[in-house]
Each structure stands twice: as C-alpha cells, then as structure tokens.
PyMOL Python script that loads the backbone (N, CA, C, O; Angstrom):
from pymol import cmd

cmd.read_pdbstr("""\
ATOM      1  N   MET A   1     -74.046 148.185  54.153  1.00  0.00           N
ATOM      2  CA  MET A   1     -75.127 148.154  54.879  1.00  0.00           C
ATOM      3  C   MET A   1     -76.208 149.139  54.397  1.00  0.00           C
ATOM      4  O   MET A   1     -75.920 150.288  54.064  1.00  0.00           O
ATOM      5  N   GLU A   2     -77.395 148.679  54.373  1.00  0.00           N
ATOM      6  CA  GLU A   2     -78.492 149.470  53.844  1.00  0.00           C
ATOM      7  C   GLU A   2     -79.343 150.109  55.022  1.00  0.00           C
ATOM      8  O   GLU A   2     -79.781 149.389  55.920  1.00  0.00           O
ATOM      9  N   MET A   3     -79.548 151.368  54.999  1.00  0.00           N
ATOM     10  CA  MET A   3     -80.502 151.945  56.047  1.00  0.00           C
ATOM     11  C   MET A   3     -81.639 152.471  55.407  1.00  0.00           C
ATOM     12  O   MET A   3     -81.578 153.083  54.341  1.00  0.00           O
ATOM     13  N   LYS A   4     -82.788 152.222  56.100  1.00  0.00           N
ATOM     14  CA  LYS A   4     -83.983 152.768  55.640  1.00  0.00           C
ATOM     15  C   LYS A   4     -84.556 153.804  56.846  1.00  0.00           C
ATOM     16  O   LYS A   4     -84.684 153.513  58.035  1.00  0.00           O
ATOM     17  N   LEU A   5     -84.849 155.024  56.235  1.00  0.00           N
ATOM     18  CA  LEU A   5     -85.331 156.074  57.114  1.00  0.00           C
ATOM     19  C   LEU A   5     -86.498 156.816  56.605  1.00  0.00           C
ATOM     20  O   LEU A   5     -86.585 157.355  55.501  1.00  0.00           O
ATOM     21  N   SER A   6     -87.353 156.782  57.505  1.00  0.00           N
ATOM     22  CA  SER A   6     -88.587 157.626  57.047  1.00  0.00           C
ATOM     23  C   SER A   6     -88.180 159.159  57.019  1.00  0.00           C
ATOM     24  O   SER A   6     -87.189 159.586  57.612  1.00  0.00           O
ATOM     25  N   THR A   7     -89.069 159.966  56.248  1.00  0.00           N
ATOM     26  CA  THR A   7     -88.714 161.392  56.193  1.00  0.00           C
ATOM     27  C   THR A   7     -88.760 162.072  57.445  1.00  0.00           C
ATOM     28  O   THR A   7     -88.031 163.040  57.657  1.00  0.00           O
ATOM     29  N   SER A   8     -89.609 161.612  58.336  1.00  0.00           N
ATOM     30  CA  SER A   8     -89.705 162.253  59.699  1.00  0.00           C
ATOM     31  C   SER A   8     -88.330 161.889  60.401  1.00  0.00           C
ATOM     32  O   SER A   8     -87.828 162.723  61.154  1.00  0.00           O
ATOM     33  N   GLU A   9     -87.792 160.840  60.211  1.00  0.00           N
ATOM     34  CA  GLU A   9     -86.483 160.420  60.946  1.00  0.00           C
ATOM     35  C   GLU A   9     -85.370 161.254  60.266  1.00  0.00           C
ATOM     36  O   GLU A   9     -84.482 161.735  60.969  1.00  0.00           O
ATOM     37  N   ILE A  10     -85.381 161.433  59.004  1.00  0.00           N
ATOM     38  CA  ILE A  10     -84.353 162.169  58.264  1.00  0.00           C
ATOM     39  C   ILE A  10     -84.528 163.547  58.827  1.00  0.00           C
ATOM     40  O   ILE A  10     -83.502 164.063  59.271  1.00  0.00           O
ATOM     41  N   ARG A  11     -85.700 164.275  58.894  1.00  0.00           N
ATOM     42  CA  ARG A  11     -85.806 165.506  59.456  1.00  0.00           C
ATOM     43  C   ARG A  11     -85.274 165.665  60.926  1.00  0.00           C
ATOM     44  O   ARG A  11     -84.612 166.644  61.270  1.00  0.00           O
ATOM     45  N   ALA A  12     -85.586 164.713  61.707  1.00  0.00           N
ATOM     46  CA  ALA A  12     -85.026 164.703  63.152  1.00  0.00           C
ATOM     47  C   ALA A  12     -83.666 164.580  63.142  1.00  0.00           C
ATOM     48  O   ALA A  12     -83.040 165.261  63.954  1.00  0.00           O
ATOM     49  N   ILE A  13     -83.004 163.772  62.311  1.00  0.00           N
ATOM     50  CA  ILE A  13     -81.527 163.705  62.321  1.00  0.00           C
ATOM     51  C   ILE A  13     -80.925 165.008  61.917  1.00  0.00           C
ATOM     52  O   ILE A  13     -80.055 165.555  62.596  1.00  0.00           O
ATOM     53  N   LEU A  14     -81.411 165.518  60.767  1.00  0.00           N
ATOM     54  CA  LEU A  14     -80.839 166.903  60.393  1.00  0.00           C
ATOM     55  C   LEU A  14     -80.901 167.957  61.327  1.00  0.00           C
ATOM     56  O   LEU A  14     -80.021 168.800  61.498  1.00  0.00           O
ATOM     57  N   GLN A  15     -82.131 167.865  62.010  1.00  0.00           N
ATOM     58  CA  GLN A  15     -82.387 168.940  62.995  1.00  0.00           C
ATOM     59  C   GLN A  15     -81.464 168.863  64.267  1.00  0.00           C
ATOM     60  O   GLN A  15     -81.039 169.854  64.861  1.00  0.00           O
ATOM     61  N   GLY A  16     -81.200 167.500  64.620  1.00  0.00           N
ATOM     62  CA  GLY A  16     -80.189 167.240  65.579  1.00  0.00           C
ATOM     63  C   GLY A  16     -78.826 167.541  65.203  1.00  0.00           C
ATOM     64  O   GLY A  16     -78.057 167.995  66.050  1.00  0.00           O
ATOM     65  N   CYS A  17     -78.433 167.322  63.954  1.00  0.00           N
ATOM     66  CA  CYS A  17     -77.125 167.933  63.549  1.00  0.00           C
ATOM     67  C   CYS A  17     -76.932 169.438  63.598  1.00  0.00           C
ATOM     68  O   CYS A  17     -75.898 170.022  63.924  1.00  0.00           O
ATOM     69  N   GLN A  18     -78.045 169.957  63.236  1.00  0.00           N
ATOM     70  CA  GLN A  18     -78.063 171.489  63.304  1.00  0.00           C
ATOM     71  C   GLN A  18     -77.968 171.986  64.678  1.00  0.00           C
ATOM     72  O   GLN A  18     -77.266 172.966  64.923  1.00  0.00           O
ATOM     73  N   TYR A  19     -78.686 171.323  65.674  1.00  0.00           N
ATOM     74  CA  TYR A  19     -78.653 171.803  66.911  1.00  0.00           C
ATOM     75  C   TYR A  19     -77.205 171.594  67.404  1.00  0.00           C
ATOM     76  O   TYR A  19     -76.581 172.527  67.911  1.00  0.00           O
ATOM     77  N   THR A  20     -76.672 170.354  67.250  1.00  0.00           N
ATOM     78  CA  THR A  20     -75.202 170.132  67.665  1.00  0.00           C
ATOM     79  C   THR A  20     -74.257 171.008  67.140  1.00  0.00           C
ATOM     80  O   THR A  20     -73.390 171.460  67.888  1.00  0.00           O
ATOM     81  N   LEU A  21     -74.300 171.339  65.863  1.00  0.00           N
ATOM     82  CA  LEU A  21     -73.452 172.437  65.362  1.00  0.00           C
ATOM     83  C   LEU A  21     -73.611 173.846  66.039  1.00  0.00           C
ATOM     84  O   LEU A  21     -72.666 174.608  66.241  1.00  0.00           O
ATOM     85  N   ARG A  22     -74.685 174.055  66.308  1.00  0.00           N
ATOM     86  CA  ARG A  22     -75.074 175.436  66.887  1.00  0.00           C
ATOM     87  C   ARG A  22     -74.367 175.409  68.282  1.00  0.00           C
ATOM     88  O   ARG A  22     -73.651 176.336  68.661  1.00  0.00           O
ATOM     89  N   PHE A  23     -74.612 174.292  69.017  1.00  0.00           N
ATOM     90  CA  PHE A  23     -74.019 174.093  70.452  1.00  0.00           C
ATOM     91  C   PHE A  23     -72.473 174.175  70.535  1.00  0.00           C
ATOM     92  O   PHE A  23     -71.870 174.724  71.458  1.00  0.00           O
ATOM     93  N   ILE A  24     -71.852 173.520  69.381  1.00  0.00           N
ATOM     94  CA  ILE A  24     -70.397 173.677  69.292  1.00  0.00           C
ATOM     95  C   ILE A  24     -69.940 175.126  68.878  1.00  0.00           C
ATOM     96  O   ILE A  24     -68.961 175.695  69.362  1.00  0.00           O
ATOM     97  N   GLY A  25     -70.683 175.589  68.027  1.00  0.00           N
ATOM     98  CA  GLY A  25     -70.257 177.005  67.634  1.00  0.00           C
ATOM     99  C   GLY A  25     -70.363 178.038  68.721  1.00  0.00           C
ATOM    100  O   GLY A  25     -69.649 179.038  68.799  1.00  0.00           O
ATOM    101  N   SER A  26     -71.330 177.696  69.561  1.00  0.00           N
ATOM    102  CA  SER A  26     -71.538 178.608  70.724  1.00  0.00           C
ATOM    103  C   SER A  26     -70.417 178.378  72.039  1.00  0.00           C
ATOM    104  O   SER A  26     -70.405 179.124  73.018  1.00  0.00           O
ATOM    105  N   SER A  27     -69.614 177.365  71.885  1.00  0.00           N
ATOM    106  CA  SER A  27     -68.731 177.157  72.869  1.00  0.00           C
ATOM    107  C   SER A  27     -67.506 178.037  72.845  1.00  0.00           C
ATOM    108  O   SER A  27     -66.968 178.224  71.753  1.00  0.00           O
ATOM    109  N   LYS A  28     -67.019 178.585  73.903  1.00  0.00           N
ATOM    110  CA  LYS A  28     -65.814 179.347  74.008  1.00  0.00           C
ATOM    111  C   LYS A  28     -64.740 178.873  73.256  1.00  0.00           C
ATOM    112  O   LYS A  28     -64.154 179.536  72.400  1.00  0.00           O
ATOM    113  N   ASP A  29     -64.418 177.434  73.656  1.00  0.00           N
ATOM    114  CA  ASP A  29     -63.215 176.906  72.962  1.00  0.00           C
ATOM    115  C   ASP A  29     -63.190 176.784  71.500  1.00  0.00           C
ATOM    116  O   ASP A  29     -62.146 176.870  70.854  1.00  0.00           O
ATOM    117  N   TYR A  30     -64.630 176.534  70.856  1.00  0.00           N
ATOM    118  CA  TYR A  30     -64.552 176.498  69.507  1.00  0.00           C
ATOM    119  C   TYR A  30     -64.414 177.899  68.812  1.00  0.00           C
ATOM    120  O   TYR A  30     -63.904 178.098  67.710  1.00  0.00           O
ATOM    121  N   ARG A  31     -64.941 178.801  69.628  1.00  0.00           N
ATOM    122  CA  ARG A  31     -64.594 180.418  69.021  1.00  0.00           C
ATOM    123  C   ARG A  31     -63.324 180.775  68.966  1.00  0.00           C
ATOM    124  O   ARG A  31     -62.838 181.418  68.036  1.00  0.00           O
ATOM    125  N   GLN A  32     -62.696 180.367  69.990  1.00  0.00           N
ATOM    126  CA  GLN A  32     -61.221 180.590  70.008  1.00  0.00           C
ATOM    127  C   GLN A  32     -60.488 179.803  68.984  1.00  0.00           C
ATOM    128  O   GLN A  32     -59.530 180.338  68.426  1.00  0.00           O
ATOM    129  N   LEU A  33     -60.814 178.656  68.692  1.00  0.00           N
ATOM    130  CA  LEU A  33     -60.118 177.970  67.705  1.00  0.00           C
ATOM    131  C   LEU A  33     -60.482 178.552  66.287  1.00  0.00           C
ATOM    132  O   LEU A  33     -59.559 178.686  65.484  1.00  0.00           O
ATOM    133  N   GLN A  34     -61.641 178.872  65.957  1.00  0.00           N
ATOM    134  CA  GLN A  34     -62.040 179.561  64.845  1.00  0.00           C
ATOM    135  C   GLN A  34     -61.510 180.945  64.686  1.00  0.00           C
ATOM    136  O   GLN A  34     -61.304 181.362  63.546  1.00  0.00           O
ATOM    137  N   GLY A  35     -61.285 181.647  65.657  1.00  0.00           N
ATOM    138  CA  GLY A  35     -60.817 182.862  65.762  1.00  0.00           C
ATOM    139  C   GLY A  35     -59.198 182.929  65.486  1.00  0.00           C
ATOM    140  O   GLY A  35     -58.646 183.995  65.214  1.00  0.00           O
ATOM    141  N   SER A  36     -58.606 181.877  65.570  1.00  0.00           N
ATOM    142  CA  SER A  36     -57.028 181.716  65.454  1.00  0.00           C
ATOM    143  C   SER A  36     -56.765 182.077  64.000  1.00  0.00           C
ATOM    144  O   SER A  36     -57.539 181.759  63.097  1.00  0.00           O
ATOM    145  N   PRO A  37     -55.598 182.777  63.809  1.00  0.00           N
ATOM    146  CA  PRO A  37     -55.142 183.108  62.558  1.00  0.00           C
ATOM    147  C   PRO A  37     -54.739 181.851  61.849  1.00  0.00           C
ATOM    148  O   PRO A  37     -54.588 181.892  60.628  1.00  0.00           O
ATOM    149  N   ASP A  38     -54.556 180.764  62.497  1.00  0.00           N
ATOM    150  CA  ASP A  38     -54.180 179.438  61.729  1.00  0.00           C
ATOM    151  C   ASP A  38     -55.440 178.676  61.327  1.00  0.00           C
ATOM    152  O   ASP A  38     -55.334 177.652  60.652  1.00  0.00           O
ATOM    153  N   PHE A  39     -56.479 179.078  61.668  1.00  0.00           N
ATOM    154  CA  PHE A  39     -57.695 178.377  61.418  1.00  0.00           C
ATOM    155  C   PHE A  39     -58.150 178.726  59.994  1.00  0.00           C
ATOM    156  O   PHE A  39     -58.394 179.883  59.649  1.00  0.00           O
ATOM    157  N   SER A  40     -58.243 177.724  59.235  1.00  0.00           N
ATOM    158  CA  SER A  40     -58.538 178.067  57.699  1.00  0.00           C
ATOM    159  C   SER A  40     -59.265 176.710  57.234  1.00  0.00           C
ATOM    160  O   SER A  40     -59.022 175.640  57.793  1.00  0.00           O
ATOM    161  N   THR A  41     -60.186 176.832  56.158  1.00  0.00           N
ATOM    162  CA  THR A  41     -60.630 175.825  55.443  1.00  0.00           C
ATOM    163  C   THR A  41     -60.464 175.909  54.008  1.00  0.00           C
ATOM    164  O   THR A  41     -60.217 177.040  53.589  1.00  0.00           O
ATOM    165  N   SER A  42     -60.548 174.893  53.083  1.00  0.00           N
ATOM    166  CA  SER A  42     -60.224 175.305  51.704  1.00  0.00           C
ATOM    167  C   SER A  42     -61.191 176.050  51.073  1.00  0.00           C
ATOM    168  O   SER A  42     -60.902 176.641  50.032  1.00  0.00           O
ATOM    169  N   ASN A  43     -62.378 176.118  51.579  1.00  0.00           N
ATOM    170  CA  ASN A  43     -63.414 176.976  50.942  1.00  0.00           C
ATOM    171  C   ASN A  43     -63.920 178.269  51.875  1.00  0.00           C
ATOM    172  O   ASN A  43     -64.919 178.947  51.636  1.00  0.00           O
ATOM    173  N   ASN A  44     -63.102 178.433  52.868  1.00  0.00           N
ATOM    174  CA  ASN A  44     -63.381 179.607  53.728  1.00  0.00           C
ATOM    175  C   ASN A  44     -64.860 179.324  54.241  1.00  0.00           C
ATOM    176  O   ASN A  44     -65.737 180.179  54.120  1.00  0.00           O
ATOM    177  N   VAL A  45     -65.076 178.189  54.770  1.00  0.00           N
ATOM    178  CA  VAL A  45     -66.396 177.902  55.412  1.00  0.00           C
ATOM    179  C   VAL A  45     -66.179 177.734  56.932  1.00  0.00           C
ATOM    180  O   VAL A  45     -65.098 177.456  57.451  1.00  0.00           O
ATOM    181  N   TYR A  46     -67.391 177.945  57.601  1.00  0.00           N
ATOM    182  CA  TYR A  46     -67.461 177.791  58.945  1.00  0.00           C
ATOM    183  C   TYR A  46     -68.667 177.028  59.545  1.00  0.00           C
ATOM    184  O   TYR A  46     -69.590 176.793  58.765  1.00  0.00           O
ATOM    185  N   LEU A  47     -68.766 176.671  60.642  1.00  0.00           N
ATOM    186  CA  LEU A  47     -69.863 175.933  61.276  1.00  0.00           C
ATOM    187  C   LEU A  47     -71.079 176.694  60.868  1.00  0.00           C
ATOM    188  O   LEU A  47     -71.979 176.096  60.279  1.00  0.00           O
ATOM    189  N   LYS A  48     -71.176 177.948  61.130  1.00  0.00           N
ATOM    190  CA  LYS A  48     -72.530 178.627  60.771  1.00  0.00           C
ATOM    191  C   LYS A  48     -73.000 178.355  59.330  1.00  0.00           C
ATOM    192  O   LYS A  48     -74.199 178.307  59.053  1.00  0.00           O
ATOM    193  N   ASP A  49     -72.041 178.181  58.436  1.00  0.00           N
ATOM    194  CA  ASP A  49     -72.468 177.882  57.192  1.00  0.00           C
ATOM    195  C   ASP A  49     -73.047 176.411  56.985  1.00  0.00           C
ATOM    196  O   ASP A  49     -74.006 176.192  56.244  1.00  0.00           O
ATOM    197  N   ALA A  50     -72.465 175.550  57.613  1.00  0.00           N
ATOM    198  CA  ALA A  50     -73.042 174.164  57.756  1.00  0.00           C
ATOM    199  C   ALA A  50     -74.551 174.291  58.354  1.00  0.00           C
ATOM    200  O   ALA A  50     -75.493 173.735  57.790  1.00  0.00           O
ATOM    201  N   VAL A  51     -74.682 174.924  59.322  1.00  0.00           N
ATOM    202  CA  VAL A  51     -75.911 175.142  59.967  1.00  0.00           C
ATOM    203  C   VAL A  51     -76.904 175.750  58.955  1.00  0.00           C
ATOM    204  O   VAL A  51     -78.033 175.296  58.771  1.00  0.00           O
ATOM    205  N   ASN A  52     -76.415 176.756  58.353  1.00  0.00           N
ATOM    206  CA  ASN A  52     -77.402 177.394  57.183  1.00  0.00           C
ATOM    207  C   ASN A  52     -77.767 176.424  56.042  1.00  0.00           C
ATOM    208  O   ASN A  52     -78.866 176.457  55.489  1.00  0.00           O
ATOM    209  N   ILE A  53     -76.821 175.589  55.730  1.00  0.00           N
ATOM    210  CA  ILE A  53     -77.212 174.600  54.675  1.00  0.00           C
ATOM    211  C   ILE A  53     -78.084 173.544  55.069  1.00  0.00           C
ATOM    212  O   ILE A  53     -78.857 173.012  54.272  1.00  0.00           O
ATOM    213  N   LEU A  54     -77.974 173.171  56.456  1.00  0.00           N
ATOM    214  CA  LEU A  54     -78.922 172.104  57.085  1.00  0.00           C
ATOM    215  C   LEU A  54     -80.290 172.758  56.955  1.00  0.00           C
ATOM    216  O   LEU A  54     -81.262 172.140  56.520  1.00  0.00           O
ATOM    217  N   GLY A  55     -80.337 174.135  57.381  1.00  0.00           N
ATOM    218  CA  GLY A  55     -81.600 174.703  57.475  1.00  0.00           C
ATOM    219  C   GLY A  55     -82.336 174.745  56.035  1.00  0.00           C
ATOM    220  O   GLY A  55     -83.531 174.512  55.856  1.00  0.00           O
ATOM    221  N   GLU A  56     -81.424 175.075  55.083  1.00  0.00           N
ATOM    222  CA  GLU A  56     -81.999 174.964  53.749  1.00  0.00           C
ATOM    223  C   GLU A  56     -82.432 173.616  53.314  1.00  0.00           C
ATOM    224  O   GLU A  56     -83.481 173.546  52.674  1.00  0.00           O
ATOM    225  N   VAL A  57     -81.827 172.635  53.549  1.00  0.00           N
ATOM    226  CA  VAL A  57     -82.253 171.253  53.358  1.00  0.00           C
ATOM    227  C   VAL A  57     -83.445 170.910  53.979  1.00  0.00           C
ATOM    228  O   VAL A  57     -84.298 170.337  53.300  1.00  0.00           O
ATOM    229  N   LEU A  58     -83.677 171.179  55.249  1.00  0.00           N
ATOM    230  CA  LEU A  58     -84.814 171.021  55.984  1.00  0.00           C
ATOM    231  C   LEU A  58     -85.894 171.851  55.354  1.00  0.00           C
ATOM    232  O   LEU A  58     -86.982 171.304  55.173  1.00  0.00           O
ATOM    233  N   GLU A  59     -85.723 173.169  54.978  1.00  0.00           N
ATOM    234  CA  GLU A  59     -86.800 173.794  54.369  1.00  0.00           C
ATOM    235  C   GLU A  59     -87.319 173.137  53.029  1.00  0.00           C
ATOM    236  O   GLU A  59     -88.506 173.155  52.704  1.00  0.00           O
ATOM    237  N   ALA A  60     -86.341 172.571  52.304  1.00  0.00           N
ATOM    238  CA  ALA A  60     -86.734 172.021  51.025  1.00  0.00           C
ATOM    239  C   ALA A  60     -87.474 170.705  51.421  1.00  0.00           C
ATOM    240  O   ALA A  60     -88.371 170.405  50.632  1.00  0.00           O
ATOM    241  N   ILE A  61     -87.301 169.895  52.425  1.00  0.00           N
ATOM    242  CA  ILE A  61     -87.843 168.645  52.651  1.00  0.00           C
ATOM    243  C   ILE A  61     -89.255 168.929  53.079  1.00  0.00           C
ATOM    244  O   ILE A  61     -90.173 168.208  52.688  1.00  0.00           O
ATOM    245  N   LEU A  62     -89.486 170.111  53.988  1.00  0.00           N
ATOM    246  CA  LEU A  62     -90.760 170.675  54.328  1.00  0.00           C
ATOM    247  C   LEU A  62     -91.563 171.060  53.168  1.00  0.00           C
ATOM    248  O   LEU A  62     -92.769 170.827  53.249  1.00  0.00           O
ATOM    249  N   GLU A  63     -91.137 171.577  52.160  1.00  0.00           N
ATOM    250  CA  GLU A  63     -91.707 172.174  50.989  1.00  0.00           C
ATOM    251  C   GLU A  63     -92.270 171.089  50.266  1.00  0.00           C
ATOM    252  O   GLU A  63     -93.432 171.136  49.861  1.00  0.00           O
ATOM    253  N   VAL A  64     -91.400 169.949  50.044  1.00  0.00           N
ATOM    254  CA  VAL A  64     -91.763 168.821  49.298  1.00  0.00           C
ATOM    255  C   VAL A  64     -93.031 168.123  50.034  1.00  0.00           C
ATOM    256  O   VAL A  64     -94.063 167.887  49.405  1.00  0.00           O
ATOM    257  N   GLU A  65     -92.904 167.854  51.216  1.00  0.00           N
ATOM    258  CA  GLU A  65     -93.951 167.331  52.131  1.00  0.00           C
ATOM    259  C   GLU A  65     -95.168 168.234  52.071  1.00  0.00           C
ATOM    260  O   GLU A  65     -96.280 167.706  52.052  1.00  0.00           O
ATOM    261  N   ARG A  66     -95.052 169.486  52.041  1.00  0.00           N
ATOM    262  CA  ARG A  66     -96.277 170.348  51.903  1.00  0.00           C
ATOM    263  C   ARG A  66     -96.982 170.219  50.651  1.00  0.00           C
ATOM    264  O   ARG A  66     -98.211 170.163  50.603  1.00  0.00           O
ATOM    265  N   ILE A  67     -96.091 170.162  49.442  1.00  0.00           N
ATOM    266  CA  ILE A  67     -96.730 169.974  48.272  1.00  0.00           C
ATOM    267  C   ILE A  67     -97.396 168.560  48.106  1.00  0.00           C
ATOM    268  O   ILE A  67     -98.455 168.436  47.492  1.00  0.00           O
ATOM    269  N   ILE A  68     -96.795 167.598  48.623  1.00  0.00           N
ATOM    270  CA  ILE A  68     -97.361 166.251  48.688  1.00  0.00           C
ATOM    271  C   ILE A  68     -98.651 166.160  49.462  1.00  0.00           C
ATOM    272  O   ILE A  68     -99.569 165.440  49.069  1.00  0.00           O
ATOM    273  N   HIS A  69     -98.726 166.871  50.540  1.00  0.00           N
ATOM    274  CA  HIS A  69     -99.921 166.964  51.399  1.00  0.00           C
ATOM    275  C   HIS A  69    -101.010 167.582  50.572  1.00  0.00           C
ATOM    276  O   HIS A  69    -102.121 167.055  50.515  1.00  0.00           O
ATOM    277  N   ASP A  70    -100.724 168.666  49.941  1.00  0.00           N
ATOM    278  CA  ASP A  70    -101.649 169.514  49.046  1.00  0.00           C
ATOM    279  C   ASP A  70    -102.110 168.698  48.055  1.00  0.00           C
ATOM    280  O   ASP A  70    -103.334 168.649  47.928  1.00  0.00           O
ATOM    281  N   GLN A  71    -101.326 167.938  47.201  1.00  0.00           N
ATOM    282  CA  GLN A  71    -101.650 167.081  46.094  1.00  0.00           C
ATOM    283  C   GLN A  71    -102.677 165.965  46.788  1.00  0.00           C
ATOM    284  O   GLN A  71    -103.710 165.634  46.206  1.00  0.00           O
ATOM    285  N   LYS A  72    -102.369 165.515  47.849  1.00  0.00           N
ATOM    286  CA  LYS A  72    -103.228 164.345  48.481  1.00  0.00           C
ATOM    287  C   LYS A  72    -104.796 164.989  48.787  1.00  0.00           C
ATOM    288  O   LYS A  72    -105.868 164.437  48.538  1.00  0.00           O
ATOM    289  N   GLU A  73    -104.588 166.240  49.364  1.00  0.00           N
ATOM    290  CA  GLU A  73    -105.876 166.861  49.725  1.00  0.00           C
ATOM    291  C   GLU A  73    -106.701 167.115  48.570  1.00  0.00           C
ATOM    292  O   GLU A  73    -107.926 167.051  48.670  1.00  0.00           O
ATOM    293  N   SER A  74    -106.073 167.428  47.367  1.00  0.00           N
ATOM    294  CA  SER A  74    -106.875 167.826  46.244  1.00  0.00           C
ATOM    295  C   SER A  74    -107.090 166.555  45.366  1.00  0.00           C
ATOM    296  O   SER A  74    -107.763 166.620  44.337  1.00  0.00           O
ATOM    297  N   GLY A  75    -106.532 165.446  45.772  1.00  0.00           N
ATOM    298  CA  GLY A  75    -106.687 164.078  44.956  1.00  0.00           C
ATOM    299  C   GLY A  75    -105.910 163.904  43.960  1.00  0.00           C
ATOM    300  O   GLY A  75    -106.066 162.952  43.195  1.00  0.00           O
ATOM    301  N   GLU A  76    -104.853 164.892  43.801  1.00  0.00           N
ATOM    302  CA  GLU A  76    -103.960 164.722  42.627  1.00  0.00           C
ATOM    303  C   GLU A  76    -102.811 163.623  42.663  1.00  0.00           C
ATOM    304  O   GLU A  76    -102.215 163.234  41.659  1.00  0.00           O
ATOM    305  N   GLY A  77    -102.555 163.123  44.117  1.00  0.00           N
ATOM    306  CA  GLY A  77    -101.371 162.208  44.137  1.00  0.00           C
ATOM    307  C   GLY A  77    -101.647 161.263  45.265  1.00  0.00           C
ATOM    308  O   GLY A  77    -102.502 161.529  46.111  1.00  0.00           O
ATOM    309  N   ASP A  78    -100.986 160.240  45.289  1.00  0.00           N
ATOM    310  CA  ASP A  78    -101.164 159.274  46.258  1.00  0.00           C
ATOM    311  C   ASP A  78     -99.931 158.949  47.166  1.00  0.00           C
ATOM    312  O   ASP A  78     -99.916 157.973  47.916  1.00  0.00           O
ATOM    313  N   THR A  79     -98.918 159.819  47.047  1.00  0.00           N
ATOM    314  CA  THR A  79     -97.597 159.400  47.671  1.00  0.00           C
ATOM    315  C   THR A  79     -97.663 160.204  49.007  1.00  0.00           C
ATOM    316  O   THR A  79     -97.983 161.391  49.083  1.00  0.00           O
ATOM    317  N   ASP A  80     -97.308 159.378  50.075  1.00  0.00           N
ATOM    318  CA  ASP A  80     -97.244 159.848  51.322  1.00  0.00           C
ATOM    319  C   ASP A  80     -95.752 159.970  51.675  1.00  0.00           C
ATOM    320  O   ASP A  80     -95.227 159.009  52.238  1.00  0.00           O
ATOM    321  N   LEU A  81     -95.085 160.966  51.420  1.00  0.00           N
ATOM    322  CA  LEU A  81     -93.667 160.915  51.715  1.00  0.00           C
ATOM    323  C   LEU A  81     -93.217 160.864  53.145  1.00  0.00           C
ATOM    324  O   LEU A  81     -92.108 160.445  53.474  1.00  0.00           O
ATOM    325  N   SER A  82     -94.145 161.317  53.999  1.00  0.00           N
ATOM    326  CA  SER A  82     -93.845 161.455  55.491  1.00  0.00           C
ATOM    327  C   SER A  82     -93.883 160.047  56.088  1.00  0.00           C
ATOM    328  O   SER A  82     -93.496 159.917  57.249  1.00  0.00           O
ATOM    329  N   GLU A  83     -94.340 158.915  55.363  1.00  0.00           N
ATOM    330  CA  GLU A  83     -94.191 157.634  55.905  1.00  0.00           C
ATOM    331  C   GLU A  83     -93.334 156.736  54.877  1.00  0.00           C
ATOM    332  O   GLU A  83     -93.225 155.515  54.991  1.00  0.00           O
ATOM    333  N   SER A  84     -92.748 157.494  53.871  1.00  0.00           N
ATOM    334  CA  SER A  84     -91.952 156.668  53.007  1.00  0.00           C
ATOM    335  C   SER A  84     -90.576 156.571  53.567  1.00  0.00           C
ATOM    336  O   SER A  84     -90.247 157.285  54.514  1.00  0.00           O
ATOM    337  N   SER A  85     -89.726 155.685  53.001  1.00  0.00           N
ATOM    338  CA  SER A  85     -88.492 155.388  53.610  1.00  0.00           C
ATOM    339  C   SER A  85     -87.475 155.679  52.294  1.00  0.00           C
ATOM    340  O   SER A  85     -87.737 155.411  51.122  1.00  0.00           O
ATOM    341  N   SER A  86     -86.181 156.333  52.838  1.00  0.00           N
ATOM    342  CA  SER A  86     -85.127 156.669  52.020  1.00  0.00           C
ATOM    343  C   SER A  86     -83.999 155.435  52.332  1.00  0.00           C
ATOM    344  O   SER A  86     -83.782 155.018  53.470  1.00  0.00           O
ATOM    345  N   THR A  87     -83.441 155.018  51.326  1.00  0.00           N
ATOM    346  CA  THR A  87     -82.421 154.125  51.395  1.00  0.00           C
ATOM    347  C   THR A  87     -81.014 154.716  51.169  1.00  0.00           C
ATOM    348  O   THR A  87     -80.804 155.351  50.136  1.00  0.00           O
ATOM    349  N   PHE A  88     -80.133 154.557  51.996  1.00  0.00           N
ATOM    350  CA  PHE A  88     -78.813 155.139  51.985  1.00  0.00           C
ATOM    351  C   PHE A  88     -77.788 153.962  52.028  1.00  0.00           C
ATOM    352  O   PHE A  88     -76.579 154.195  52.028  1.00  0.00           O
TER     353      PHE A  88
END
""", "prot")
cmd.dss("prot")
cmd.show_as("cartoon", "prot")
cmd.util.cbc("prot")
cmd.orient("prot")
C-alpha cells in the first residue's frame, strides 16, 4: 500500500507521536516500569530519547522548509515542499 503525505501532514503526525510519547513517559505506571531493575533496552534508550529524536527530525524538516521558502522568495527555486507529498 502506498501512502502519500504532505509535509504538513508528516509534521503533524511526528508532533502527535512526540506528544503521545511525552504523555506515556509522564504516567506513573510507565515511570515505575522504566525504574524497574529489570527494565533494559539493547542500546540503553528510553522514551525521552525517542522524544528528542523526533524533535530533531521536526527541526530538520522545518529547516528544509525555511530554506525552500527563502529560495522561493529570492527567486532561486520553485519547489514548494509544504504542499509536496512523500510516498511511503
């Protein structure tokens, strides 16, 4: 199945994932699980790491959009990434 998403849809989904992970991480039950001596991951990562990574990806997307916007304003490019679609 092929999905087409605009850049704004991608941003919204990633922001929703980030919010959801923060919500889960703030729950008492999750904090108890993560605090357990038996809780471990193969790379010693936690939900906060995933939240931070999503934040970095969102910042990168915004930076690309800013560059494209600046190029359009200066007449250097004609790509409108905010309305483009990505296929997954």
